N, C-alpha and C positions, 0 to 999 in steps of 0.2 A: 872582249868585252862580255859574250857569253859566257866566255869559260870562267870568267870572274863571278857572275851573277850566279853561275851554277856551285861555285866554290861558297859562296856565300850562303846559299839557300841550303847546303848541306852541312855549315857549321850550325847555321839557326837551329836545324832538325835535330842534331847532334845534342844542341844544350838544353833543346824543348824535352828530348828523351832523358837526358840524363837528371833536368827538374823533377822530371814525373817520375823516376826511379826513386830519387832522393825522398819523396815524399812519400811513398810506398803507397799510395791508394789514387784509385782511377780517379779520372778527372770528373767525370759525372756520378760519383758516390750519391749523390741527393735523389737522381732518377731511379737509383736500385733500392733505397729503402722504401720507395712507396710500390713495390710490387707484392702482392702477398706471399708469405713463405708457406703456404701448402698448398699440394698439389691442385687439390679441388679450385683453389682460387685463381691458381695459374691455367687452368682449363678455362675458367670463365672469362677471363683476360684474353687467351687465344681466341676464342668463340666471340668473341665481343669485335676485335681486331678483323677478325675474318669477316665478320658481317658487314664492316663498315667497309672493308677492301672490293665488296662486290660489287659496287657500282661505281669504283674507280676505272677511268680509262687506261686500262693497262697491256692492252694487246695494240701493237701500233706496227704498222708497215708503212714503208716507201718503195713505190714504183716510179722510178724515172723515165723518160723517154722522148723521143721527137715526136711530136704532133704534126709535124709538116712537113713533105720532103724535101725543103728548100733548106730546112735550119737543121743544124747539126748539134753536137754537145748537149744530148738530152736534157733541155733546160726546161721541159715541161716536167710536170709530176703528179701523183696522187697519194694522199696520205690518210689512211684508214686510223680513225681513233675509236676504241671500241672496248667496251665492260666485258666483264664474264658472260653474259647473255647476249653478247653480239650486238647488243645497243649501243648507238655513237652516232658517228658522223663521218663521212669521205670528203675530203678537202681536195681541190683539182686547181691547179694552174697552169693554162696552156700558153705557152710563150710563142707568139708570132713574129715576123720579122719588124713589126712597127708597133706593137701591143702586147699587152698579156692580160689574159682573163681569168678570174678566179671564181669558183663554183664551191658551194658546199651542199652536199647530200644527205640527208636523215637515213641512218642503217636501223634495221630492226630484226631481230633474229637472224644474225649473219646476210641479210636480204635488204636491198635498198626499196626504201619507198616509192622512189622514181627509179625509172630504168637508169643502171650504172653503165657506163663505158666498158671495155674491155678490161682497159689499165684501173680503172677504180675496183671491179669485180675482184683482178688479179691483187690489189692492194689488201680486198677483205679476206680474201682466200688466204693471203700471207700471214694477215694479222690472225685469222682462227689457225693456223697450222703453229703459231709462236705460243699458244695457250698453255698453260703448264698446268 
């Protein structure tokens, strides 16, 4: 069954490629027409896009761990979601034998506004290293 679905997907992809080549134009031609033709206009567009992206939560990292000795499988985790300035949030879920607890802590300038656990600090550090 999986082989038949794979073959069907391959045939559909080939048909879509053939149709696109037959038309001889990109599928999103309308979007290209909206772009400025001169270099200065393109620079303004790029600067505007960069300004919008500054506040985006682009730096992410997850640290999984065992919160309790009797638990296995690294079911607890801390997730850092941060922007270019290191502002954002760290979400943590601690899984116990009979319950799970979830916490959110604010982060500003790559530091927690409340004290961060070692795992939360590790998630923030990994997110900071992932900056581009």
